[in-house]
C-alpha positions as CSV (number, residue, x, y, z in Angstrom):
1,V,-15.1,-3.1,-3.4
2,Q,-14.0,-3.2,0.2
3,L,-10.4,-2.8,1.3
4,V,-9.0,-3.7,4.7
5,E,-5.4,-3.0,5.6
6,S,-3.4,-4.8,8.3
7,G,0.2,-5.2,9.4
8,G,1.0,-1.8,10.7
9,G,2.8,-1.3,14.0
10,L,5.8,0.1,15.8
11,V,9.2,-0.7,14.5
12,Q,12.7,0.5,15.1
13,A,14.6,2.3,12.4
14,G,16.2,-0.2,10.0
15,G,13.4,-2.7,10.7
16,S,10.9,-4.2,8.3
17,L,7.1,-4.6,8.2
18,R,4.7,-6.1,5.7
19,L,1.4,-4.5,5.1
20,S,-1.5,-6.4,3.6
21,C,-4.7,-5.2,1.9
22,A,-7.5,-7.7,1.7
23,V,-9.9,-7.1,-1.2
24,S,-13.6,-8.2,-1.3
25,G,-16.4,-7.3,-3.5
26,S,-15.4,-7.2,-7.2
27,P,-11.6,-7.9,-7.2
28,F,-11.6,-8.7,-10.9
29,S,-13.0,-5.3,-11.8
30,I,-9.8,-3.5,-10.4
31,R,-7.6,-1.9,-12.9
32,V,-4.8,-0.6,-10.5
33,M,-4.1,-0.9,-6.8
34,G,-1.8,1.3,-4.8
35,W,-0.4,2.1,-1.4
36,Y,-0.6,5.7,-0.1
37,R,0.6,7.2,3.1
38,Q,-0.2,10.3,5.1
39,A,2.1,11.6,7.7
40,P,0.9,14.1,10.4
41,G,0.5,17.6,8.9
42,K,1.2,16.4,5.4
43,E,-0.7,15.5,2.3
44,R,-1.5,12.0,1.3
45,E,1.1,10.7,-1.2
46,L,1.5,7.7,-3.4
47,V,4.0,5.1,-2.2
48,A,3.6,2.4,-4.8
49,A,1.2,1.1,-7.3
50,I,0.6,-2.1,-9.2
51,T,-1.6,-2.8,-12.3
52,S,-3.9,-5.8,-12.9
53,G,-3.2,-8.4,-15.5
54,A,-0.4,-10.9,-15.9
55,G,2.8,-9.7,-14.3
56,G,1.5,-6.4,-13.1
57,S,3.6,-3.3,-13.7
58,T,4.7,-1.4,-10.7
59,N,5.9,2.1,-9.8
60,Y,7.3,3.5,-6.6
61,A,7.9,6.9,-5.1
62,D,11.5,7.9,-5.3
63,S,11.7,8.0,-1.6
64,V,10.9,4.2,-1.2
65,K,12.6,2.8,-4.3
66,G,14.9,-0.1,-3.4
67,R,13.3,-0.4,0.1
68,F,9.7,-1.2,-0.5
69,T,8.2,-3.9,-2.7
70,I,4.5,-3.9,-3.8
71,S,3.0,-7.2,-4.8
72,R,-0.4,-9.0,-5.1
73,D,-1.7,-12.5,-4.7
74,N,-4.7,-12.8,-6.9
75,A,-5.6,-16.2,-5.5
76,K,-5.9,-14.6,-2.0
77,N,-7.3,-11.3,-3.3
78,T,-4.6,-9.5,-1.3
79,M,-2.1,-6.9,-2.1
80,Y,1.1,-6.4,0.0
81,L,3.7,-3.9,0.8
82,Q,7.0,-5.2,2.0
83,M,8.9,-2.4,3.7
84,T,12.6,-2.7,4.6
85,S,15.1,-0.3,6.0
86,L,12.4,1.7,7.6
87,Q,13.2,5.2,8.7
88,P,11.5,7.6,11.0
89,E,10.3,9.6,8.0
90,D,8.3,6.6,6.8
91,T,6.0,7.1,9.9
92,A,2.5,7.6,8.5
93,V,-0.9,6.1,8.1
94,Y,-0.8,3.8,5.1
95,Y,-3.9,3.4,3.0
96,C,-4.8,0.9,0.4
97,S,-6.6,2.1,-2.8
98,A,-8.2,0.5,-5.8
99,L,-9.3,2.1,-9.0
100,L,-11.9,0.1,-11.1
101,W,-11.9,-0.2,-14.9
102,G,-13.9,2.7,-16.0
103,G,-14.0,4.2,-12.5
104,A,-13.4,7.8,-11.9
105,M,-12.6,7.7,-8.1
106,P,-10.6,5.1,-6.2
107,Y,-11.8,3.1,-3.3
108,W,-9.9,3.5,0.0
109,G,-9.3,1.4,3.1
110,K,-9.4,2.9,6.5
111,G,-5.6,2.8,6.9
112,T,-3.0,1.2,9.1
113,L,-0.5,3.2,11.2
114,V,3.2,2.6,10.8
115,T,5.5,4.1,13.4
116,V,9.2,4.0,13.0
117,S,11.3,4.9,16.1
118,S,14.7,6.3,15.9
């Protein structure tokens, strides 16, 4: 499985961005996908996750609930993270991850940088 993120950039506080994660390889073997972020000097943290299957259940970090929305388009083998009301504390490198059925360790993309200016 290969994961490639895109959509990061510089945005002013209160603005919006949509991140994309293109999946190639074996997308049908994926059990759950997620967005993580890592700010300078901090540990990587889960932002949002979505399971495979019809509908796809989601969960979010408390810090982004109501502002971020995770979704996926199976036809395009792409996962998205719509981010609104961005704040400077959202500044981080955002990573896409995928855990396969029966897999012990997730696959990771290389990340995309989101910078929110005040």
